[in-house]
C-alpha positions in Angstrom: 76.3 137.4 166.3 75.4 134.1 164.8 71.9 134.1 163.7 69.4 132.0 165.5 68.7 128.8 164.0 65.1 127.5 163.8 63.9 125.0 166.3 64.2 121.4 164.9 61.1 120.5 166.1 59.2 123.2 164.4 60.4 122.0 160.9 57.9 119.1 160.8 54.7 121.2 161.7 55.6 124.3 159.9 56.0 123.7 156.0 57.3 126.9 155.4 60.3 126.4 157.4 61.7 123.9 155.3 63.0 126.8 153.2 65.0 129.1 155.7 65.7 132.7 154.8 68.4 132.6 152.1 70.0 135.7 153.6 70.6 134.1 156.9 72.3 131.1 155.1 74.9 133.2 152.9 77.1 134.7 155.8 78.1 131.2 156.9 80.6 129.7 154.2 80.4 126.5 156.2 76.8 126.0 155.1 77.0 122.4 153.3 73.9 123.1 151.1 74.0 126.8 149.9 70.9 127.8 148.1 71.4 127.0 144.3 69.9 130.3 143.0 72.4 132.3 145.0 75.4 133.5 143.6 78.6 131.8 145.0 81.6 134.0 145.8 83.6 131.2 146.9 85.0 129.2 144.1 86.2 126.4 146.5 82.3 125.6 147.2 82.3 121.8 146.9 79.2 121.7 144.6 79.2 125.1 142.4 75.9 125.6 140.7 76.5 125.2 137.0 74.4 128.1 135.5 76.2 130.4 137.8 79.9 129.2 137.9 80.3 128.4 134.0 81.2 124.9 132.5 81.7 122.2 135.0 85.1 121.4 136.3 87.1 119.2 134.1 84.6 119.6 130.9 87.0 119.5 127.8 87.2 121.3 124.6 87.2 119.4 121.4 90.4 117.5 121.5 92.7 117.3 118.5 92.4 114.3 116.0 93.4 111.2 117.8 93.7 112.6 121.6 90.7 110.9 122.4 92.6 107.7 122.9 95.6 109.5 124.5 97.8 108.8 121.3 98.3 111.0 118.4 97.1 109.5 115.0 99.7 108.1 112.6 101.2 110.2 110.0 98.9 110.6 106.9 100.4 110.0 103.5 98.5 111.4 100.5 99.2 109.5 97.1 98.5 111.1 93.9 98.4 108.9 91.0 96.7 106.0 89.4 94.0 103.3 90.6 93.8 100.4 88.4 92.6 96.6 88.0 95.3 94.5 87.4 94.6 91.5 85.2 97.7 88.8 85.3 97.5 86.3 82.9 100.1 83.6 82.8 100.4 80.7 80.3 103.3 78.6 79.0 102.4 79.8 75.4 99.5 81.6 73.9 97.6 80.2 70.8 96.6 83.3 68.6 92.9 82.6 67.9 92.3 79.7 70.1 92.0 78.8 74.0 94.8 77.5 76.2 94.7 76.6 79.8 96.5 79.2 82.3 96.1 81.2 85.4 94.2 84.5 85.4 94.2 86.5 88.6 92.6 90.2 89.6 94.4 92.4 91.8 94.5 96.3 92.6 97.2 98.1 91.0 98.5 101.4 90.2 101.7 103.0 91.6 99.9 105.3 94.2 97.4 102.8 95.2 100.2 100.4 95.8 102.2 103.0 97.8 99.2 103.7 100.0 98.6 100.0 100.7 102.2 99.7 101.8 101.8 102.9 104.0 98.9 101.3 105.8 100.8 98.2 106.2 103.8 99.9 107.6 101.4 101.6 110.3 100.8 104.9 108.6 97.6 106.4 107.3 96.9 106.7 103.5 94.6 108.7 101.3 94.7 107.9 97.5 93.9 110.7 94.8 92.8 108.9 91.8 90.0 108.2 89.4 87.5 105.2 89.4 84.9 104.4 87.2 81.1 103.7 87.9 81.3 100.0 86.8 82.0 96.6 88.2 86.0 97.3 88.3 85.3 100.6 90.1 83.1 98.9 92.9 85.8 96.3 93.5 88.3 98.8 93.7 86.4 100.9 96.1 85.6 98.0 98.2 89.3 96.7 98.3 90.4 100.2 99.4 88.1 100.5 102.2 89.0 96.9 103.3 92.5 98.2 103.9 91.3 101.5 105.4 92.7 103.5 102.5 90.8 106.8 102.1 89.8 107.5 98.4 89.5 111.0 96.9 87.5 112.2 94.9 84.6 109.8 96.6 82.6 110.1 93.5 82.8 107.9 90.6 83.7 109.2 87.1 81.7 108.6 83.9 84.4 106.9 82.4 85.6 103.0 82.8 88.1 102.4 85.5 91.6 101.9 84.5 92.9 98.6 83.9 96.4 96.9 83.3 96.8 93.7 81.5 99.9 91.7 82.1 100.4 88.8 79.9 103.2 86.4 81.1 104.1 84.0 78.5 107.0 81.6 78.9 108.7 84.0 81.4 108.2 87.3 79.4 105.7 90.0 80.7 103.9 92.1 78.0 101.9 94.9 79.5 98.6 96.6 78.2 97.4 99.7 80.1 94.3 101.7 80.0 94.3 104.7 82.3 90.4 105.0 82.1 88.9 107.2 84.8 92.4 108.3 86.0 92.4 110.7 83.1 89.7 112.7 84.7 91.8 113.6 87.7 91.5 117.3 88.3 93.5 120.1 89.9 90.7 120.9 92.6 90.5 117.2 93.7 94.3 117.1 94.4 94.6 120.5 96.1 91.2 119.7 98.5 93.0 116.2 99.4 96.0 117.7 100.6 94.6 118.8 103.8 96.0 117.0 107.0 98.9 115.6 105.1 102.2 114.7 106.7 103.7 113.5 103.5 102.9 113.5 99.7 103.6 111.0 96.9 103.1 111.9 93.3 103.4 109.2 90.8 105.0 109.9 87.5 102.5 108.7 85.4 99.6 111.7 85.5 102.8 113.7 84.8 103.4 112.1 81.8 99.9 112.6 80.3 98.5 115.9 79.2 95.1 115.6 80.8 96.5 115.0 84.2 99.7 116.9 84.4 98.3 120.2 85.9 96.9 118.1 88.7 99.9 116.2 89.7 102.1 119.3 89.4 99.4 120.9 92.1 100.4 118.2 94.3 104.0 118.5 94.3 103.7 122.5 94.4 101.0 122.2 97.4 103.3 120.1 99.2 106.5 122.3 98.9 104.1 125.3 100.0 103.5 124.0 103.2 106.8 122.2 103.8 105.7 118.7 104.3 108.0 115.9 102.7 107.1 115.0 99.3 108.7 112.9 96.8 107.7 112.4 92.8 108.3 108.9 91.3 109.8 108.5 87.8 107.2 106.1 86.6 108.8 104.1 83.9 112.2 104.5 82.0 111.0 103.8 78.4 108.5 106.8 78.8 111.3 109.3 79.8 113.8 109.4 77.0 114.4 112.3 74.3 113.2 115.2 76.8 109.6 113.3 77.6 110.6 113.0 81.3 110.7 117.0 81.9 107.3 117.3 83.7 108.6 114.6 86.1 111.8 116.8 86.7 109.8 119.9 86.9 107.5 118.4 89.7 110.4 116.9 91.5 111.9 120.2 91.9 108.6 121.5 93.5 108.6 118.3 95.8 112.1 118.5 96.4 112.8 114.7 96.1 113.0 112.3 93.2 112.8 108.5 93.2 114.0 106.6 90.4 115.7 103.3 89.7 118.9 102.9 87.8 117.2 102.7 84.4 114.9 105.8 84.9 117.9 107.8 86.2 119.8 107.0 83.2 116.9 108.2 81.0 116.5 111.2 82.9 120.1 112.3 83.2 122.1 110.7 80.3 124.6 108.8 82.6 124.7 105.3 82.9 126.5 105.3 86.4 123.6 105.8 88.9 125.9 108.0 91.2 126.7 110.1 88.4 123.1 110.1 87.1 121.7 110.9 90.5 124.2 113.7 91.4 123.4 115.5 88.2 119.6 115.2 88.7 120.2 116.4 92.4 121.8 119.6 91.2 118.2 120.6 89.6 115.8 118.7 92.2 117.4 118.7 95.5 117.5 115.2 96.6 117.7 111.8 94.5 117.2 108.5 95.7 118.5 106.0 93.1 117.1 102.6 93.8 119.6 99.8 92.8 117.6 96.5 93.6 119.6 94.3 95.7 122.3 96.7 95.8 120.3 99.0 98.0 120.2 102.7 97.1 122.3 105.8 96.6 121.2 109.2 98.2 122.4 112.0 96.1 122.1 115.6 97.1 124.1 118.9 96.3 126.2 118.3 99.3 129.1 115.7 99.1 129.4 112.3 97.0 126.3 110.0 96.8 125.7 108.0 99.9 125.1 104.2 99.7 122.2 102.6 101.8 122.4 98.7 102.0 119.1 96.5 101.1 118.3 93.9 103.8 118.6 90.4 102.7 115.4 88.9 101.7 113.8 85.9 100.1 112.7 87.2 96.6 109.3 85.9 95.7 108.0 88.9 93.6 109.4 92.2 93.0 106.3 93.6 91.8 105.4 96.8 93.9 108.7 96.9 95.7 109.4 100.4 94.3 106.3 101.3 95.7 106.9 99.9 99.1 110.2 101.9 99.2 108.3 105.1 98.6 105.9 104.5 101.3 108.8 103.7 103.8 111.1 106.4 102.6 107.8 109.1 103.1 106.6 107.9 106.2 110.4 108.0 107.8 110.5 111.6 106.4 107.3 112.5 108.2 108.4 111.0 111.3 111.7 113.4 111.1 114.4 111.1 109.6 117.2 112.6 107.2 117.0 111.2 103.7 119.7 108.6 104.4 117.7 107.3 107.4 114.5 107.4 105.5 115.9 105.5 102.3 117.1 102.7 105.0 113.3 102.6 106.1 112.2 102.3 102.6 114.6 99.5 102.0 113.4 97.5 104.7 109.8 97.9 103.4 110.9 96.8 99.9 112.6 93.9 101.3 109.0 92.9 102.8 107.4 93.5 99.5 109.9 91.4 97.5 109.0 88.4 99.8 105.3 88.8 99.0 103.5 87.8 96.0 101.8 90.6 94.3 102.0 94.3 94.6 99.9 94.6 97.8 100.8 93.5 101.3 98.9 90.6 102.5 95.8 89.5 100.4 96.5 91.5 97.0 94.6 89.3 94.7 90.7 88.5 94.0 90.3 84.8 92.6 
């Protein structure tokens, strides 16, 4: 029998009638407004009481990074190496002990910093692991990286002065003077902590060729190898690799699985003038070797079969500075996306073609007047 309902006319004179007996309402599942304090056995009830029924329907747990917008984050490329201030001086001729008119420009440099900048330009994310000083140059460098969205690790400034590279261009000839500065303070702990979340890792050869930073750079290559993310070691500069000096580069490349080298660097490391022969010999130890041959493209060498040629796109050459770094960025982002080494080399060549059509080592606005 349905319980009798209270007389509607009695609702106004009797305040107690405003709260009918909860027990009388529970048997009726169609009751539109069940007592909030009562348990709700029907999960389909239109307005379940949150304290009794758990989290509100549709409440999400914390989303993975990038999921808030419905799109995954671009791959993160961690770049280990140098951060430098590039000072470029250009004059028809220098007068020792006197003044001459010329052009002097400041820019951000260092192979790893250049790779990070080109990774951002290619649509990826970049984290640079390098040292900077607590000085004017260090503040300019940090500002330039932040402007491009590049994360810098370690965030703290070092006690030493920032690294700097002087490039003197006189009558078409280039002379370089390098001061690593705060980059010599790069520690293994800085590198290991910065690898979290990496989808690919770039290791510059320069910290491998210096005793104070060798352990840190080797840790980067080993860490990438352990977690199975694509990694590559750059051979740095051919004059530094002869006579067995390049052994740390090869050791790190074997840990990472890939070596990136131009023709001169491959020859210095392998002892063969032919880029295919040099790359194949190095691949027997390293795994994969990509020999960059400038306008002729690149050769991808591995233990399986002959070297595979990758053509370079046609490009209007304005400045070749940073082209190899752009290649590395394109290559590693493509590897992070699942491309094989040949496809990744094609992506690297395409980004290098953009770099040679750009003045300076960075995409866009690389210099500070």
